[in-house]
C-alpha positions in Angstrom: 1.3 2.9 11.3 -0.1 4.3 8.1 -3.1 4.8 5.9 -3.4 3.2 2.4 -5.4 3.9 -0.7 -5.3 2.5 -4.2 -7.4 2.4 -7.3 -7.6 1.1 -10.8 -10.0 2.5 -13.4 -11.3 2.2 -16.9 -10.2 5.7 -17.8 -7.3 7.8 -16.6 -8.3 9.8 -13.6 -7.0 11.3 -10.3 -7.4 10.1 -6.7 -9.8 13.0 -5.9 -11.9 12.3 -8.9 -12.1 8.5 -8.3 -13.0 8.9 -4.6 -15.2 12.0 -4.8 -16.1 14.5 -2.1 -14.9 12.3 0.7 -11.3 12.3 -0.5 -10.5 15.4 1.6 -11.6 13.5 4.7 -9.1 10.8 3.9 -6.4 13.4 3.5 -7.2 14.9 6.9 -6.0 11.5 8.4 -2.5 12.8 7.7 -2.9 15.2 10.6 -2.0 12.1 12.7 -0.3 10.0 9.9 1.9 13.0 9.4 5.4 11.7 8.8 5.2 11.5 5.0 3.1 11.0 1.9 3.7 9.3 -1.4 1.9 8.5 -4.6 2.8 5.9 -7.3 0.9 5.8 -10.6 1.3 3.4 -13.4 -0.8 3.2 -16.5 -1.6 -0.1 -18.3 0.5 1.0 -21.2 3.5 1.9 -19.1 6.5 -0.3 -18.0 7.5 1.7 -14.9 5.6 3.4 -12.1 6.0 7.2 -11.5 6.6 7.9 -7.8 6.5 11.1 -5.9 6.9 11.4 -2.2 7.9 13.7 0.6 8.6 13.4 4.4 5.9 15.9 5.4 2.2 15.8 6.3 -0.1 15.7 3.2 -2.7 17.9 4.8 -0.1 20.8 5.0 1.7 20.1 1.7 1.2 22.2 -1.4 3.2 19.7 -3.3 0.8 17.0 -2.4 -2.1 18.9 -3.8 -0.1 19.5 -7.0 0.7 15.8 -7.3 -2.9 14.7 -6.7 -4.4 17.0 -9.2 -1.6 16.7 -11.7 -1.2 13.0 -12.0 -4.0 11.4 -14.2 -3.6 7.6 -14.4 -5.7 4.4 -14.7 -4.0 3.0 -11.6 -2.4 4.4 -8.5 -1.3 4.0 -4.8 -1.4 6.6 -2.1 0.3 6.3 1.3 0.1 8.4 4.5 3.0 7.5 6.9 3.0 7.5 10.6 6.5 6.4 11.4 7.1 3.3 13.5 8.9 4.4 16.8 12.6 4.5 16.3 12.6 4.8 12.5 13.7 8.2 11.1 11.4 10.5 9.2 13.0 11.1 5.8 12.4 10.5 2.1 14.2 7.2 1.9 11.8 5.8 4.5 8.7 7.2 2.8 6.4 4.9 0.8 5.7 4.0 -2.0 8.7 1.8 -2.9 9.2 0.8 -6.5 11.2 -1.8 -8.5 10.8 -2.6 -12.2 7.0 -2.4 -12.7 6.2 -3.1 -9.0 5.0 -0.3 -6.7 4.3 -1.0 -3.0 2.8 0.5 0.2 2.5 -1.0 3.6 0.7 -0.4 6.9 2.0 -1.9 10.1 5.3 -3.1 11.5 7.6 -6.1 11.5 9.9 -6.7 14.5 12.8 -6.3 14.3 12.8 -4.1 11.1 15.6 -6.2 9.5 13.9 -9.6 10.3 13.4 -10.4 6.6 16.8 -9.5 5.3 18.2 -13.1 5.4 15.3 -14.1 3.1 15.7 -11.4 0.5 17.5 -12.4 -2.7 21.1 -11.2 -2.4 21.1 -9.1 -5.6 18.2 -7.1 -4.2 19.7 -6.2 -0.9 21.9 -3.3 -2.3 18.7 -1.7 -3.6 17.5 -1.0 0.0 18.0 2.7 0.7 16.2 3.3 4.0 15.8 1.9 7.5 12.3 0.5 7.4 10.8 -2.9 7.8 8.4 -1.9 5.0 11.1 -1.6 2.3 12.6 -5.0 3.4 9.0 -6.5 3.2 8.8 -5.1 -0.3 12.0 -6.7 -1.5 11.1 -10.0 0.2 7.8 -9.9 -1.8 9.7 -9.2 -5.0 12.0 -12.2 -4.1 9.0 -14.5 -3.9 7.0 -13.0 -6.8 9.9 -13.4 -9.2 10.3 -17.0 -8.0 6.6 -18.0 -8.0 4.6 -15.3 -9.9 2.6 -12.4 -8.5 -0.3 -14.1 -6.7 1.5 -17.2 -5.5 4.6 -15.2 -4.5 2.5 -12.8 -2.4 0.7 -15.7 -0.7 4.0 -17.5 0.0 5.6 -14.3 1.4 2.7 -13.5 3.7 2.4 -17.1 5.0 6.2 -17.1 5.7 5.8 -13.9 7.7 2.8 -15.3 9.5 4.8 -18.3 10.6 8.2 -16.8 11.2 8.1 -13.1 12.0 6.7 -10.9 14.8 4.4 -8.2 13.3 1.4 -6.0 14.1 0.1 -5.7 10.5 1.4 -6.6 7.1 -1.5 -5.0 5.2 0.0 -4.0 1.8 -0.7 -3.1 -1.8 1.4 -4.3 -4.8 0.6 -2.8 -8.2 2.0 -3.7 -11.6 1.0 -2.5 -15.1 -1.3 -5.6 -15.4 -2.4 -6.5 -11.9 -3.0 -5.3 -8.3 -2.8 -7.3 -5.1 -4.1 -6.1 -1.8 -3.0 -8.0 1.3 -5.1 -8.0 4.4 -3.3 -9.6 7.3 -2.9 -8.2 10.8 -3.2 -8.7 14.6 -6.3 -6.8 15.7 -5.0 -6.5 19.3 -1.9 -4.7 18.2 -3.4 -1.5 16.9 -2.5 1.8 18.6 -4.1 2.3 22.0 -6.2 5.2 20.8 -7.3 3.6 17.6 -10.9 2.2 16.9 -11.4 -1.5 16.6 -11.5 -1.4 12.8 -8.1 0.5 12.5 -6.4 -2.3 10.5 -9.4 -3.2 8.3 -9.3 -2.6 4.6 -12.5 -1.8 2.6 -13.1 -1.8 -1.1 -15.8 -1.0 -3.7 -16.1 -2.2 -7.2 -18.0 -0.9 -10.2 -17.9 -1.1 -14.0 -15.6 2.0 -13.8 -13.0 0.4 -11.5 -11.9 -0.8 -8.1 -11.0 1.3 -5.1 -9.5 0.1 -1.8 -8.5 2.0 1.3 -7.8 1.9 5.0 -10.5 3.0 7.5 -11.0 6.1 9.6 -13.0 8.2 7.2 -16.4 8.2 5.4 -16.8 5.0 3.3 -20.5 4.5 2.7 -21.4 1.3 0.8 -17.9 -0.1 0.9 -17.3 -3.8 1.6 -14.8 -5.1 4.2 -12.0 -7.1 2.8 -11.9 -10.2 5.0 -9.0 -10.8 7.3 -6.4 -13.4 6.2 -7.2 -12.7 2.5 -5.9 -11.0 -0.6 -7.8 -9.0 -3.2 -6.5 -9.8 -6.7 -7.4 -7.4 -9.4 -7.0 -7.9 -13.1 -6.5 -4.4 -14.5 -7.6 -5.1 -18.0 -10.9 -6.8 -17.1 -11.4 -4.6 -13.9 -12.3 -7.9 -12.2 -11.6 -8.5 -8.5 -11.3 -11.8 -6.6 -10.9 -12.4 -2.9 -8.4 -15.2 -2.2 -7.7 -16.9 1.1 -4.1 -16.8 2.4 
């Protein structure tokens, strides 16, 4: 189980600047979600994302602080990992994952982790480096996106999983140089025993300066809840956001 955050903005910025004073409260969630952190940034004028990650707790990592303050971008994803039981803690299993201009983060679990492998395009399978269901989810999304386009591909992939695969949550964020899709799909009754009822919820806020989305568990005054069984589709040029039903 993990914590997700992402933003797109009019001007290049950093996560702490976009979020403000409450960003440190989000980072403290890594005291539990302590098995790795990762950041992917991609500007609108770039073709490939820049990814930095480490299999350590963000709250205890000097490298994390350097990456957060040293990467100014008009779009980025941030992931705090709490490893699914049985999956190793190492860099290959740490999010984000990236391919071409796609970067991706996920919160939840699919069972078994390799459930989607038969549905991944064969030429993408050798790109899988780790053990996680999340990386396989990513390449399944890529398979459907390159077949159907970003929005329809994400929708088709999620609805296939809903119908065919056992999962706790497939909440995810997929960012490209032009667009950003946030997937909100989970089973509320499959959160950790200790977790609050809103553990899997995603919240967002939008202004003329950009769009910010994140998992719960920290101070988010004035944020809107992204409805369950939906996707938030963001046009990075217009900074417009639309909620689409799955």
